[in-house]
N, C-alpha and C positions, 0 to 999 in steps of 0.2 A: 355417543362416546362416553366412556365411564367417567365418574367423578374424579378419579385420580388423574385422568388425562387432562381434564379442565384445570385441576390444581397445578399440573405440570406446566401448562401454557402460561398461567399467571406467574409461576415462579421463574420461567425461562426469560421473561421480559427483563429481569434483572439478575439473571443467573451468573454463572462463573465469568462470563464475558459477554457483553452486549454490543450492538452496533451503534448505539447512540451514547452521548455523554451525559444523559440525564442522571441525576443523583438518586441513590437508593434511599427510599424512605424507610421508616421503621417497620411498617407492615411487610414490605418487600424483603427486607433483610431477615425478618422472621421466617418467611416462606423459604427463602434461600437456605437458611440454617437447617430447616427440616429436610430439604432435598439433600444437602451435603451430609446429613447424619443418617441417611437411609441406606442400609446394607441390603443388597438383593441376594436372597438365598435360593437354594434349590436349582442352581444351574445344572443342566443335564449333559453337559459336554464342554470341551474346550475349543470347539470350532466356532466360526463366526455365527452360524445359524442358532445353535443352542444358547450362546451368550446373548445374541440380539433378541431372541425369543423371550428370554428371562427379563431383559430390560423392558421390552414392549409390553409384557404382561403386567409389570409394575407401573410403567408410565406409558399407557397406550396412546398411540396416535394413528390417524387414518393412513398416513404414509407408511408407518410401520406395519400396519395390518396388510397393506398391499404387498409388501415384500414377503410376508409369511404366507399369504394366499397363493402367490405365484410359486413359492417354494413347495407348497403342499400339492398343488395341481397345476403345473405350468401349462399343460395342454389346454385347459379350459379357462385359464386366467384371462380376465378382461378388465383392465384398469378402469375403464369408463363406467363399469357397473358396480364399483365398490361403494357401498353406502357411506355417507358422512366423510368423504375423503376429498371431494373436489376433483379437479382434472389432473390426476397423476398421469403423466405422459409416458415415462420411461422407468422401468424397474430393472435394476441390475443385481444379479446374484452371482458373485464370483467367489465360490468357496475355496478354491486352491490358493487364492491370494488374500483370503480373509477380508472380503469387502462386500458390502451391500449398499444399495441406494434406491431411493424413489424420488424422482424429479417431477416437479409440476410443470415443467416446460415454460416457465415464466408466467404461469397462470395464478389463480387465486388460492389454489390448494396448498396444504402444508407439504414440506419436503423433509427428507432425512437421509443421512448416510452414516455408515459406521464401519469401523475396521479394527483389526487386532494386530498387535506386534508381539512376537515371542520374546519374552524376557530371559536373560541369562540365568535367572534363578528358577526357571520352570514355570513361572506365572505368565499371564498375558496382560498386556496393557490394552484396554478397550476404550475406544474413543467414539463418541456420538456427536454428530453435527446435525442440527435440525433447526427448522424455522417455519415461519408463516408470514407471507407478505401482507396479510390483511391487518389493519390497525387493531390492536397495537402490534406493529411489525416486530418480529423477533428473528434473530439469527445468532446462534450460540453454539458453544462446544463444551462438552463435559467429559471427564475421564474416570475410569474405574480400574482397579487392580483385580484381576480374576485369579483366585487361588484354587487350583485344581484339587487340592487336598480337602478343603472345606466346601468347595463348590459354591463360593460366594463372590459377589461383586462388591468391592468396597470403594466408595467415592474417594478420589484423591485429586490434589491440585497438580498442575503441570506448569512448566515455564511459559506455556502458551497463555495461561491464566494471568500472567503478569504483563502481557503485552500492552503497550500503550502506543497510541499513534505517534509517529515521528514528528508530527506537527502539532499544532494546538488541539487539545482535546475537544474544544468547543467550536472547531472550525467546520466549514461546510463539507464534511467528509463522511465516508462510511467505510466499513471493512467487513470482510466475510472470511469464511474458512473453506479449505479444500483438503479432504483426507486422501491419502494415496491409495489408489487401486493397485498400482505397481510401484515398487520402490519403497522407501522408508521416510520420505520427506512430507511433512505437513506444511501447508502454505496458508499464511494469513495475508489476504489481499487488502491493501489500503489504497483508496483512490479518492478523488475530489471531484465534485460536480463541475467545477470550473475547468477541469481537464477534458471533459467529454466532448466528443464530436457530435453535435446535435443531429447531423444527417445520418450517422451510423453509431448508435450508442453502444453497439456490441464491440466496436473497435475503440477502446479507450486506453489512454496511458494509465498505468497503475504501478504500485510497488508490490512485489511478492516477497514477503518475509519468510525465509526458509528455516523451518525447525527440523533438525535431523535426529533420528532415533539412534541412541548410542548403545543399545543393548538393554538398557533399563528405563531410560527416560528420554524425553524430547528436549533438545538443546537448541537455542538460537544459533544459527550458523552465519547467515549473511542475507542481504537483500538484493533482489534482482529488479532492475528498472525495466518494465515491460516495453517502454517506448525508447529503449537505449539506442536502437537503430536510427530512430528519428533524431535523437540528440546528436549522434555522430554524423548524420547527414547534414544537419544544420551547421555543425562545427566545420565540416569539410568545405561547405559552400561559403561560409561567412568569416571564418577565423582570419585574423590579420596575419598570423604566422601559424599555418596549419602544421601541427605535429601529431599526426594520427598514431604515431608509435608510442606516445606517452601513455603509460599504463595507469588507468584510473582504478584505484583500489578502495575508495570510500566515497560516501555520499552524505549530504545534509540537505534538509529542507529549510528554506528561509522565506521571508515574506517582504520583498522589496517595497511593494506598493501598499502593504497593510490592507489587503482585501480578503483575507482569510483563505486565499488559494495560494499554495506555496510555489516558490520557484525551486528548481533543482540545481544543486551545486555538487559537481564531481571534482575529485582531487586525487592526486597520487598520495602515497603514504607520507611523504615529507612536506606536502603542500607547495612543492616547487612548480608543479603544473596543475592547473585547474581550469574549469570552464563552468559557466552559469547559464541557465536556460529558464525562460518562462514557457509555460505550457497552457494553451488555451484552445478550445474547440478541436481537440485532437491533434493540434500542431505544436511543434516545439521550435523555439527561436533562440539562437545564441545571443546573450546580452552582455557577456563579459568573459575575458580570458586572462590567464596568468601563465607566464613561462619565463625563460631566462632573460627575456628582453622586455616583457610587458608586465605591469602590475595592475591590481584591481583596488579601487576605492569606492566606498559606498556613501551615497547621500540619500535623503528622503526621496523615494520613488526613482532613484537613479543609480545605475552602475557605471562607473568610469573605468575604462581600460586605457592605460597610458604608458608611453615609453619612447625610447629613441628610435628614430627612423633614418639614421644615417648621420654623417658629420654635420654638426650645426643644425640638426632637425629634431623636433619633438612632436609626437603625435598623441592626440587625445580623442577619445570617442565616448560620448555620454549616451547611454541607452536609457531613455525615459520610459518607465513601465507604468501602465495604467490598466486596471482590470485584467491583470495577468497577460497582457499583450504589450508589444512595443508600440508606444504612442508616437514617438519620433526618435531619431538619432541625430545628435549634434556632434559634428566632427570639426576638429581644428588641426591644421598643420602649421606649426610655428617654426620658422627658420631664422637663423642668426648669422647672416653673412658678414664677412669682413669687408668693411668699406674701404674706399681709396685712401682715406686719412688714417686707416688702421683701427678705427673704432669698430665696435660690433653693432650691427644693425638688428632690427626686429621686424619681422614680417609675419602676419597672421592671416591665414585663409580659413574662414569659417563656412560651414554649410549645414543646412538642416534638411534632412531627407534628400540630400544631394542637390538642394537648391542653395545657391550662393547667398551669403549674408555679409554685411559689413562687419568690421571688427567691433564696432560699437554695439551692433545688434547681437552678435555672438556673445560678447562679454556680459551683456545684460541678462541673457538667458542663463549663463553660468552663475552669475551672482544670485539669481533666483533660487538656485539649488541649496543655498545656505552652506552650513559647515558640514564637513565629513562626519559620518557616524561610524561607530564601531559595532561590528556584529561578532557574536561568539557562537558559531554553529556547533551543534552536537553531531559528531561524525559517527557513521555506522559503516561496517564492512560491506563492500559492494561485490555481488556475485555477477558473473557474466553469463 
């Protein structure tokens, strides 16, 4: 592979957007500046192949070579015989939709995909997503404006470059990109290792941040929760007052148990209806709900759902969260009957994971939660 390809790999580790939260040192910032200042000239056409060919000529990669080899001689193309490329498994060339890709099939080879959007000013927006799973692992995206009059590709920044994880940037998470083969939406996928199903890592809850092309640029639209059906299933099975008709329009990530794996908080636009979930090992569990009858209060490691349950009755349910899972649930039904002498009595029924407790035992656990804490989530639009 050529020297400029090796230079590109070094730059891409800290390029326009990277999958880790490591800081950019001075040398990396210098290389990044060189990449961003390089205009690619001599593009031989406005389709995906000539634009991609010009990019790969300047910043050569093995995966990029495989795309061009298949384009030039598809009948004789054999990905396994491409030198210096590793195990490229699948190469896609879709010229009508302006899309190409070379996938390593989860192996050790590098991978790449690219696409173009037609801009209203006659130019093209060209995006390249590429990476390499071998240390130092990279996964990034960069953008160019193609000017057909000057036949040049000029690097430019996109709203995608400003993406920041919805949760802590130093959390146990990663994100990647997906360019559209069809349609106009670019997806930034954000997920957390604590959300994974260890028995089937290919089925994992994640957030899909949708960036829609508006004719000139990509704009953030909304975020889709890929495990939304699992959240709703848990809500239907466990909600105290199931209101499946409540329209959830926004989401936030919070960390109830401070383990760097977030919990998911869904809400309607006014905050009148909401539900909270912990996600662990591919499973989602309801840990709190708010509606016209019940409210939510937070303690360290605990989400409290409480409200009236009839005349002279008050219900509380404490979900204790540990390692992004429900450690136990403490329930209490307090009733206040009118006694024969006219006084108001008090009766408390406590249970922990459906096992009865004395009032003293229950109140001891509640006391251990300490004082309520206030959370100030950052809300984001929710796509269904």
